[in-house]
N, C-alpha and C positions, 0 to 999 in steps of 0.2 A: 275516761278509759285509762287503765294502767298499762303502759307499754313495757315490754321487755327490752333489754339493751340491744337486741337484734332488730327491733322495730316492730315485731309482731305483738298483737295483744298478749299480755302476760299470762292470762288465764283463759283456757278454752272451756267450753261447757262440758259437763259430764260427771261421772262418778269417780271419786278419788279416795284412796285409802288414807286414814288418819291414825290407825293403830291396828294391832292384832287382837282378836277376841280375848286371848288369855292374858293380855296385858292389863285388863281392867275388870276386876271382880266386883261383886255387889258392894256398894258403898265407896268404891274407889273414885278419886277425882284426879284428872290429868289436864294440865294446861297445854294448849296447842297454839301454834301459829302457822296458818296456811292462808293462801290467797291474799296476803298482805293484811290479815286480820288476826286479832287475838281471840281465841275460842276456848271453851272449857268442855271437856269430855267427862261425863260421869255415868256410872251405872246405878240405877235406882235399886233399892233394896229388894224389889221383886224381879230385877234382872234386865231391865231395859237400858240399852246403851243410848245415851242422849248427848247431843252436841248443841250448845247454845253460844251466843255471843258472850264474851267473857266479862265485860265491865258492868258492874252494878249501876243502874241509872240513878241511884240515890246520891252517892258521893264518889263513884268511880273505882271502887275496889275491884281487883281481879279475882273472880270466884275460883279460879284454878290454883290460887296460891293461898292456902289456908281454909278454903271453903270445905264444907262437909255435907254428907248426904243424910237426910232424914226422910224415910219412907220413899216417896216419889219426888222429893224436892231437894234442891241444893240450897245450902244456907250460906249467906254472905259472911265472911269472917270479920267484917268491920262493924256492922250494926244488926246482924242476924236477920236481915230480910230474907224471906224464903221465896224461891222461884220453882214452880212446878215444871215437869218435863215438857210441857207445851210452851214454856217461856213466860207464862203469866206469873205475876207476884201473888203468891197464895197466902202470905201472912207477913205483917209487920208487927213484931211482938209488943211494941209500945204505942201502937196507933190502931184505932178501930177502922179508920178510913184508909183505903188503898187508892192512890192516884191512878186514874185511868191509863196513863202512859207508863205505868210501872211494869214494864215487861222487857224481856230479852228476846232478841232474834233467835228463832229456832231453825236448825238445819235438818233437812231430810236425811235420815240415817238408814242404811241397810247393813245388816250383819250377816254375811254369807261367806262360806268357804274359809272360815277362820279369820276373816278380815272385817274390820269396821270401816264403812265407807260413807262419805257424805256427797250430796249432790250440789254442784256449783253451776249456776247459770247467770251470765252477766246481766240479763234482764229480769232475773228473779222468777223465771217461769218454772212450773212444776216439772218433775222428771218425765221425760218422753220415752225412756226405755228403762229396763231393769237389768241388774247384774245377774248373769246366769248362775245357776247352781252347777257345781262341778262334780261329776260322778266319782272322780278319784278321791275327793276330800272325804275323809272318814272311812273309806273303804279299807277293810283289813288287808286286802291284797296290795295296798300301796303304803309306803313308809310315811311316818309323820314328817311334817315340813322341816327342812333344814333352811335356816334363814340367813340372809345377808342384806346389808343396807349401806347406802352411801349418801352423802350430801354433795350435790354437784352443781356447779355454776353453769347452768344450761337451760334450754327451753324444751318443753315436752315434745314439740313438733320436730325439732332437730334430732332428738334422741330416738324417737320412734321411727324416723325415716331410715334408720339403719336396717330395719327388717327387709326393706325392698332394695337396698343398695348392694347389689350382688357382688360387685367388684371388690369392695372393701374387705370382704371376708377372706379373700386370697391374699391381698397385698398388705393389709393391716394385721389380720389375725393368723395368717399362715395356715389356712385350712388346706385340705387335700385338693382343692380346685374351686373354681367359681360355681356356685349353685345355679341350677336352672330354676328361675323364679317367676311365678305368675301371681298377679294380684287381681282381686275382684271386689268391687264395692257392693256390700249388702246392707243398705240403709246406713245405720250408725256403725256397722262392723266392717272392718277391712280384713278380708281373708287372703292370706299370703301362703302359698304352697311352694315348697322348694324340694328339688331332688338334689342330693349331694352325696359326697363320700365322707365317711367317718373312719377314724382310726380307733380300733378297739382290740385289746389283747394282742398288740403287735401286728394286727392285720388291717388292711383298708377294705371296708365293706360299704355297699350302697345303703343309703338311708334316706329318710324323708323328714321334713320339718313342716309342721302345720302351725301357723301363727294366726290368732284371731284377736284383733285389736278392737276393743269396745270403747271407742273414743280414745282420748289420751291417757286415761287413768287406770284402765284395767285391761291387761293383755295376757293371754295364755299362749304358751309355746310348747307344742308336743313334739318330742323327738322319737321317731319310730325307726327301729333297726334291730341291732343285737339286743338292746334293752329298750323298754318304754319308759320315757321320762317326761314329767310335766313341770314346766316352770311357770309360776304365777308371778306376774310383774306388775307393780303399781308405781307410777311416778306422779307425785303430788307437788304442785308449786307452793313454795313457802312464801315467796314475794316476787318482785319483778326481776329477780336475778338468780335465785337458787331453787332447787327442787330436792325433795326427798325421794330417793329411788330405793324400793324394797323388792327383793327377790325371795320367793319361797319355792323350794325344790322338793319334789316327791318322785320316787322311783317305784315301778312295779316290782314286787318282791321276786327274787330269783329262787334257785333251788335250795339255798340255805342262807342264813342270816349274814354270814361272813362275806359271801359273794355280793349280796344285796348292799351291805354297808360299803364295800370296796367300790362298787359301781357308783353308788350315790356320792361318795366322797370325791372320786375322780371327776365325775360329771360336774359337781359343784365347783371344783377347782378350775376346770376348764372354762366354765361360763364366767366365773369371777375374773379369770385371766383376760378373757376377751373384753368384758365390760371395762376393766381397768385400763386396757389399752385404748379404749374409746375416749376415756375421760379427758386426757390432754387435748384431743382433737376437738371435742365439744366445747371445752372451756376456752379455746383460743380461736375457733373458726369464725368466719363471717357468714351470716345468712344471706344467700343470693336469691331474690324473688324469681329470677329467670336464669336458672343454671344452664351451663353449656353442656348438655347431655350428648352422649354418643351411643351407638349401638352396643348392647350388652351391659349397659350400666344397671339395668333392672327397671322395674315398673315405677320409677320415681314420679313420672307424670300422673299416673293413676292415683298415687298416694297424695300428691299435691292437690288434686281435684277433691279427694275425699276429705281432707282436713278443713276445707273451707266451711263445711257445715257446722263446725264447732265454734265458730267465731260470730256469735249472734250480734255482737257490738258492731260488726262491719256490714251487717245485713239491713236492708231497708225495712 
């Protein structure tokens, strides 16, 4: 078991983003490093996004550096061995016989909502839930994604806990007050609903925040108030120390394009400001298995109960 510096298993089970759809066109090849492993992402010529283990079993070349796509296969840059989208070796150009063990590990991939995601399970079990389709994605009434990303020295669990940590919004982020927050476990989903006050156009107005965390790797946050805004958040562990954090913002279109763009820009700036205030806390805090909680901290206990289901390595 790979442990994070905070003592938790480094990788929880679930779906995690490895790229955006428009980053990988037909025939493109992209090297990746996630879950402490080297991987290769490529899109077949007929359009399927595929993720395989990166190192050729022949003499160890990394297919993500110099490999190319032919049809539905990726070709090793060293000796031109071909590997099909299912990971099997489909051809060795100078040998009629293909060794039975000549194959690469294949990762389950889902391409939804403009994201390319892979399934990680510590015990190599098949996916037990699916990534939901988002009605807002591709809807002409909603703006295209505005993107932001960070590499952070932190653990998924510590980062996601902020959604239920009501007090930190006031004291760290300087919000208009502490939100009233409730959390409910719905199988692999944690539903967090908050009532809060938001500042918009110089006025303080009531608003609501709906967070739906689908495991550690895919979370949606909907802000309801003067404007409707959706934040799609994915945090993917790179190794036992760092994660890739990606934010994609979309806003429901307003009465005109200028208003819509202004709202989207201001919203994105505020969310980035809040996350960047969290980073030095995450990167320097200590994980406490039994925190000293007090009234009005928020439903942290419910959250801590929910996260246990994603550590199959700790389960009998």
